[in-house]
N, C-alpha and C positions, 0 to 999 in steps of 0.2 A: 475120207470123202476131200472132193477141189470143187473151190468155187471162182468161178469164170465171169470177170467184172468185166462190163463193156458199154464206152463210152459215147457220147456219139452229138458231134457236135452236125447238122445239116449244111448247108448250102445257103445262106442266106434269101437267094430266089423258091427255093423248095414250096411247094404249094402246100396249106396245108395238107388238105385232100392225096398226098402223097405222103406225108408223115402219118398217116392213117396206115396207109397201110401195107406201109415201114415196119406201121407196130405190129397192127396185125398177122405179119409174114412173119416177124420174128418173135413172137406169143405162138402161134400155129407149130414154131419147129420139137416140140414136147408130144407132140399127137404122130412127130413123122421118125424123129429120130429114137432112140428106142434109151438110148443113156442119158439124157438128161434125165437126173431125175426133177430136179425142181428149176419152176424162172419164174418169175416174178418180177416187172419192171414198172415206172417210171418218170415224169418228168421233174428236172429240177424245180423246188417251192422253198429252196433253201435263204434266211435272209442276210447270208453273209456277202452274197456280189459275189461270187468265188469262182465259180462254176467255167470262168475261162472259153463263152457261150456254147459248153457244153448244154447241151437239153433232156438227152434223155441216159437212164443208165436202166441197161439189163442185165440181171443179176442170176446165172445158172447155175447149178449143181450139179457134180459129176459123183458116181461112187469113189471117184481114182485118176490118175490122169490115165490110165488107158483107159475112160469113159471117155474123158475131152480129145485125144487122143483117136478116137473112135466119132468122134465128131464134127474134128477140123475140118477135112480131106470129105465128105460124109456131103452126097452129092445136091439133097436138101439142105445144107447149106449151104455149102458152093452155088447155088442158084442166090438163096435169099442176098448172100456177098454179093454176088452179078449186082442185084436187082438193088442193092445197098447204095454201092459204089458210085454211080452218079452224083447221087443228092448228097454223101456225105461231106461235109468239110475235111471232117478230120474225125478219127477213130482212134479213140485208147484203149486198150486190154490191157488187161491187170490179176490172172492166176495166183494164186495162194492157196495153203492147205490151212484151215484153223485151229491158231494156236498154235503152228510154228514159228 
């Protein structure tokens, strides 16, 4: 199993409606990309005030690195990246194998 974590900090001028469209587009990827076994997401609600402006976390599960490797260049993922890029101030991605 491989986890793929994506944290997004949006540009300050990004309209709430645009953010909702991006949330919906990311959430729709499992319907389009078979390698995604699960996706959950949410917005920061931490009381610690350490998010550094990152507001959104998307958490994807793949069977293995090969699934992630199929996802990254997939045309639907790349279309999403092109939609996100102009609105994202910063994106942080980390992948890990649970327990490793």
